[in-house]
C-alpha positions as CSV (number, residue, x, y, z in Angstrom):
1,M,1.1,23.6,-52.3
2,V,3.3,21.3,-50.8
3,S,1.9,19.4,-47.7
4,L,3.5,16.9,-44.9
5,S,1.5,14.1,-44.1
6,G,1.2,15.7,-40.4
7,T,2.5,18.7,-39.0
8,A,6.2,19.3,-38.5
9,R,7.6,18.1,-35.5
10,Q,11.0,19.6,-36.0
11,P,11.9,22.1,-38.6
12,A,11.7,20.7,-42.4
13,K,12.7,21.6,-45.6
14,V,11.5,20.1,-49.1
15,L,13.4,20.8,-52.3
16,V,11.2,21.2,-55.3
17,R,11.6,21.7,-58.9
18,T,9.4,22.2,-62.0
19,Q,9.2,20.7,-65.1
20,S,8.0,21.8,-68.4
21,G,4.7,20.3,-69.7
22,T,2.8,22.3,-72.3
23,A,3.8,25.5,-70.1
24,E,7.6,26.1,-70.7
25,N,9.6,26.6,-67.6
26,G,11.1,30.1,-68.1
27,R,8.9,31.4,-71.2
28,D,5.4,30.6,-70.0
29,F,6.1,30.7,-66.1
30,I,8.8,32.0,-63.7
31,P,10.2,28.4,-61.3
32,P,9.4,29.1,-57.6
33,G,12.4,29.4,-55.0
34,R,13.9,26.0,-54.7
35,V,13.2,25.1,-51.0
36,V,10.1,25.2,-48.8
37,H,10.7,25.5,-45.2
38,F,8.5,24.3,-42.7
39,A,8.3,25.6,-39.0
40,V,7.7,23.0,-36.3
41,G,3.7,23.0,-36.1
42,E,3.1,23.7,-40.0
43,K,1.5,21.1,-42.2
44,S,1.2,22.8,-45.8
45,K,3.0,25.9,-47.5
46,V,1.8,27.7,-50.9
47,V,4.4,27.6,-53.6
48,E,3.8,30.7,-55.6
49,V,4.9,30.1,-59.6
50,R,4.4,33.2,-61.6
51,V,3.2,33.3,-64.8
52,R,4.5,35.3,-67.4
53,P,2.4,37.3,-69.5
54,D,2.2,37.0,-73.3
55,D,-0.1,38.2,-76.5
56,K,-0.3,34.6,-77.8
57,R,-4.0,32.9,-77.6
58,E,-2.8,29.6,-76.6
59,G,-5.2,28.2,-74.0
60,D,-4.5,26.9,-70.5
61,E,-1.2,25.1,-70.2
62,Q,0.4,22.4,-67.6
63,F,3.6,22.2,-65.6
64,T,4.7,19.5,-63.0
65,L,5.9,20.6,-59.4
66,E,7.9,18.0,-57.9
67,A,9.3,17.6,-54.5
68,I,12.8,15.7,-54.9
69,W,14.5,15.9,-51.6
70,A,13.4,16.5,-48.0
71,K,15.1,17.0,-44.7
72,G,13.1,16.9,-41.2
73,A,10.3,15.0,-43.4
74,E,9.6,12.2,-46.1
75,V,8.3,12.7,-49.5
76,Q,5.6,10.3,-50.4
77,D,3.9,11.8,-53.3
78,G,6.0,14.3,-54.6
79,V,4.3,15.3,-57.9
80,G,1.6,17.7,-58.2
81,V,0.2,19.9,-62.0
82,G,0.0,23.4,-62.1
83,T,-2.0,24.7,-64.7
84,T,-1.4,28.6,-66.1
85,L,-4.7,29.9,-67.5
86,D,-4.7,31.5,-70.8
87,D,-4.8,35.4,-70.0
88,D,-5.4,36.9,-73.7
């Protein structure tokens, strides 16, 4: 989830990217769309990261979601950790 510190007073957009951790970008998950758009009055948006199924028993894995640029808003805490749950 990407959240603003308050509700958007003007349209805003935030550029996000994923970084591999124990979960590998493109192998274990599909990166989300790169720009998150906020309409006036919105405060948070869910960023969907789709997991790629496989048959390996590898336990839960993690990746990082980073907000790296914003227009109409300011990035304060631009890093979050996501976890893919083992589906085998």
